[in-house]
C-alpha angles and dihedrals in degrees: 000000000000091000091054091052091049090050092050090049093051092049090050091051091050091050091049090049092051091049090048096052092041091052090047093053093046090049091051094048091044092052091051093049091044089052090052090051091049090049093059112114095227096140094053091046089052091053093050091046094046114140090239088078091064091078092070097047136079141158118010092350090058090050092051092048092049091050090051091049092051091049089052096046099041103034113018100041094043094048091045092055092045091052093052092048091048092052090054092047093052092049090051097047093048090075098039138065093280092065094125093051091066092083092074090045090054091052090050090049091052090053092049093049091051091050091048092052091049093048091047090052091051092048094048092047092050092046091047091051091052091046092047092050090052092048094045093049093044090051090046091053090054095043096045092048089053092047093050091048089050091050090052093049091047092052090050099043099038102030089134088068092060105039114185090349087079093079095055091042091054090048091052091045089055090052090049091051091050090053088046092054090050090050091049090050093052090048092050090052091054101244092133096166092056089042091055092056090050090047093052091052092044094050091050091050091046091051090051090049091050089052090053091050090051098044104040099069091054091051098039098049098063092039092052106030111016109037096048092056092046093049091048090049091049092050095047092041090051091050092048094047092046089055087052088058095254118152126195140212086241104057096189103053093137091056091046090053090051090052091049090051090053090049090051093052092047090051090053090053091050090047090052087057089048091243093151106171098063090042090057091050092048092048092051091047092048091050093050095045095046090051090047093051090048087053092048092056096038089052091061093046090052094044099051098072090050092049092048091048100045102034092087092040089054090049091054091047091049093049091049092051092047092049091047091049092051091050090049091050092049091050092048092050090049092049091046088064089063104022139044110239107212104178103065091257094153093045091048091050091050088052090053088051090055090052090050090051090053091050091046092050091051090047093052091044088055092048089050093050090049092050091048091047091240097113122133096205097198090057092046092048090051090049091048092055091048091047092051090052092047092049091051090051091047092053090049089052091047090054091048092053092045092049091051093058100029093092099048095101094044089045088053091051092050090047093051090049090050090048091054089051091050092051091049091046094052091049091049090050091051091052090048091056093045091050090057087075091213121172087243146334123257112252094231090056091049091049092053092044091055091045090057091043090052090049090054091048090049091050091049091050092049091052093049093057118112088243117032129199105222092187092057092040090054090054091050091048091057092048094049091047092053093044093049090054089052090049089052089054091048091048091051090049091050092051095044095046093052096044095045091047091055092048093048093047089053091050092045092055087069090060100038097085092065099030121060092187091057091047090051091048090051092055093046093047091050091052091051090047092051089050090054095251095130096160091052092047091051093049092049098049093037093055092049093049093049090052093047096042117012114225096017094109093052093046095051090046093051092048090051096051091043089057092048094049092049 
């Protein structure tokens, strides 16, 4: 029985503990939610949404305000009252029998508080937007009024900066002020949405007007004060320079100045109508053309001193080049009587003469135009510089041609001296061969000797022509020189082969009594020797001696060359 009572007591204690902690959690949550309800700014919202504000609103602004008031009355106020009642109900039930039913009430309270916060945010946002629109438009009224007053003062005080554009600017300013008055009226009546549309348009127009006020002085000033003076100066300068016999690359400067003046006046008319884009284009064109015409005239003024200074210098240079070319042609024609000119020297010199004629013609044309007061000095100065460069190149070409033929006579003298040497050399070679007292001369040697002799005769004949080709003669000289050296080698071989053969046959006779092969070689070598084949005879006897007595051929050969060299 006691155990049962203890069990019941424990259960009761657990239930009481559960109820205690449950009540504590509900109390905590309810206090937090109640605090959020108390923090709602319902009183301030009510003031801002008071019906007294309706008197200053109309149109879309009135509709927005009415919608906000309805949201406040129907949603916010009702939910606020429900939330307060629910807090009281929860606090009462927490200490009664319905303690466990408070959980659903807390959930409902949480939902109401969330709705109230959302509704309050919407209301504040809507009210702030209305307030901001009012503030923005009120500030705009003040700012625009100040800007329009400033525009008016600027047009009055600095009218000289705007010229005839002032009338159209004032007209547009009047239109802006009318639109501004309409905007102010709509703002004062409270239709802030409609006023905002008007403000956006007005601000755009005001910005465009401000741009006109900023740009026009910079466009008007050169059109009115700068360009006229420049055009007058161009016109008078052109007249003065023309009287001083100047001529220009543009032969209608006065007409161009008149056209530019017309363009200037047209630009002023367009500027008076505030047609800015074509005025900018005209101003840029006027600036560029005026600068160009100044340059055209200045170019002639600058060029004249150079032309006057260098015209005589060019004439001297031209005369020198012409004289030099004539002397070169005379020399070439004289040389062509005696020499063949292979590199188009005469044709090239004639071509230089044609260039000199062109330069001379241009020079005399320029002199004529100066004397007739028709000279365009900048063109003449350009032509003078080109002529100077051409004359320098012509003189360089003249020197090159002259250098190429200057050595012809000395080359001829050297060639004749070489020919004499070749004739003497071939005669000496002939005497050398005759002095060998050989039984005969090999045919191949004779053939080569006569080839070289014919080459020398051909060279002599070429050099004894009325007109000689030194280029061809030089080639023949080199050929004869090489062939003579070869003939010398062949002559030495002929001499050495014959002499060595005789020595070796004499030495071989000592060995022939005891050596039939040597005896046979002696007889064969003698037959070849008698038939003028000295190289074959030497090879035959030399081979037999080397076989019979090794080293004998080399020894006899060395003794022979030693005797010759000594």
